[in-house]
N, C-alpha and C positions, 0 to 999 in steps of 0.2 A: 395465473402471476406471470410475471417480466421477468424470462429470462434474461435479456440482456442486462438489466440492473443488476441481478442475483448474481450472472456471472462477472460482473466487472468489479461489485465488492469483496466476492471470495478468490480471485487472484488476487488484486489489489492484497489485499490484507492479507493471503499468504504470505506473499511476497516481505509484507515489515514483520508473518510469525516469524518466519525464518531468522532476517533479520536477529528478533528477541528471542529465539531463541540459543540460537548459536554464544549468545554473552551468560544466554539462564543456563546452560551447560557446561562453560568455562567453568562459572561459584559453585556450579558443583559438586566437577569432579576436583579442582583444589583443596573449596572451606567444607565441603556438605553436602547433601539435596536436602538436610531443614535449614538451612539458609538461604540457597537456591529459590526453594518453592515457595518460603513466606515471603521471600519476595516479590515475585511472580503475581502469589498469589494476593493480596494486600491491593500491586497494584492490578491488576483485572479491575477487582472489586470495589476500587476509585474508579477507574474507565467503567463498571458498566454503570455509575450511581451519572455518570456525564455524560450519558448518552443517553437516562432517559428520563434526565430534567430537560436539557436543555431539548432536543431534539421531542419531547412530547409539547412545551414552550412554546417553539416556530414552528412547528405545527399548526396546532393554538387562534395565537398571537401572531405570527407576521403574513401579510399580504402573499397570495399567488408571487402577484410578479414580479415583487419586491424581491417576495424568495428566491424562483430560480432565475435573478437576476444574477443577486449575488453568488446564491452557487453556483451559477454556471461562470461567473471567479473564481471563483473557487478551486472548483474542478478544471475550469483552463489551466490556472499557475500550479495549481500539482502535477498538471499527465503536461505539459510543456516540460516540463521539469526532469519530468519524468525521462522524455520522450531525447530531450538534449544528451542528459546519460550513455542514453542507450544508443542512438548512434554512434554519438564519441567513441564511447567500447565497440564498437560491430567497426566502424572503419581501423582500427587501436592510437586513437586521439589521446583515447585516455585507457589508463588501467580498467582491465575486467576488478569488477567488485565480488578480489575473494573474501568468500568463509571462512575455506581451512586457518586462511594467515592469519585471521579478525583469531580466533578464535584461540589460537594460539598465542597469543599477542593479550591475547583476554592471560589467559593460565599464563603467562608468566607474570604480569603482570598481578595476578591475585593470588601468589605463595609469598610476595612478602605481602600482605592486606592481613588487618585481622578481619572475624566472623562480620564484629559490625560493619566493615569495610564493604564487606560480598556479602553481604544480603542489601545493601544501599545504592549500587553497582546491579544487583540483580533489577530492584526496583527501579532503579532510575530506565535503566535499558528496556525494562518490555514498556513501564507506561509512557517513554517516549517515545517509542515503537508505535502504540497503542492510541496515544494522541495522534498518531497519524492517521488510520482508520476510524476510531468514533470521527474526526472531522468523514472521510469519507461514509462512514455508515450514516448521518447524521445531514449532507446533501445530497448522494441522494435518495435517501429513507425520507428523509422530509419531501423533497422538491412533487418524488415521485410518488406524494400519499402514501409509502408503505413501507415505513418506517421499521414494521419488526420485521419485509422479506428480508432489509437490507441489512438487521442487527445479525438477524439466524445465517445470512449468509455467512458469517463475516466473527460465527460464533463457530461455524461449522468448517473455516479455514486456520483457526482458531485449536479447530481440536484434530481435526490430517493432520495439521506439521507439528502437535505435540507426541497424536499416535506414533509418527513414523518418526520423530525423535526419541525414543524410548525405544521404539524395533532394531531402531538400522543407526541412529544417536550420527556419528560424523558422518555416515553416506550421506547428508541432507546435505553438507559441499556442495557434491556434484547438483545437485538442481539449476537449470540453465536461467537462472539472475535474471542474464540482463535479456532473453529473451521476453522471461514472463511482463519484468519490465517494459518492454519495449509495446507489446498486447495489453498491457496492462496503463497502458502513455498516452494510445491510440485508443483507448475504449471512451475509457477520462477525458483528453478532449473533445470528441464530438458531441459526451454526454453535456460538457459543458459551453462549448458551440452555441449546443439545439435551443441550448434551457436559457442562455443570455438573452440569448437572439425573443427566445419566445418571452421573455421578459421585457424587451424592451417594445414587441408587438405586433415584431415579425411574423407571419402562420409560413408555415412549411407548407411545401403544394404535400399530399395524403399526409398529411399529423405529422405521428410518430413511427412507420412505419419508414420517416425521409431519412430517421436513421445510421439507417442498411448504407445508400450511398455517401452517408456522415465520413460514414469509418473506411468505408472502402478509400471513400478518398484521402482522409489522412492513411491508408495503411502507405497505396501507393505513394502521398508522398513523403511518407520517411522512405521506402524503398529507393524510392530519388536520390535519397540524400545521404543513405546509406551508400548504394552504388558511388555519387561523386565523389567520397566522403574517401569509398576507396582507394578510389586516382589521385587522387591528394595526397595520397600518404604513399603510397609507391612511387612519387614524383616525386616525391620526396628527402625519397631516398635512396 
């Protein structure tokens, strides 16, 4: 089993699952659990079909070199976006992503909405967050020819987050999402760099093992950026 891939997919999926669950909980508390769960389940069913159809087609019909180049670019875009936000939040230059505040705002909005609109909010919330997970699953899984492993890792993350939601509900707002996003961003950026270069014909020394120093390099770079950002923020005060 490719544990690096499994962990990258799991943590990326967990981040998005927490955001989707925040919306579902808000709908459930205000408009009823039947409305919230129906919207979430239909969205999840659509996502499963997307992953199954697109993932299988990509694996069978797209040349590996082209696949790795495109996948690498997609992962770089995702990873760098997540890293940029995580670094800005860690330095205080951008407000932390507050799931509690999002929950309260969703509750306030839903109190004025009809059941149909509550269903649509739960459906769209799960679908939009899930599409990001689907892209990561298809990208990482198809490029490494491990779509099954990537799918199971994403499913495990959703199950774990959902179980936590059932047991501790609002305590999910205590999840250190920014740190999690920083770790996932480093992993996605590392995978993206590695596979895009391979797709373009570069051969890394040691093969897949070179992913380890790649991850370390990006982690150190992010650490330096955070330190410099904090100094800049302190000087500006």
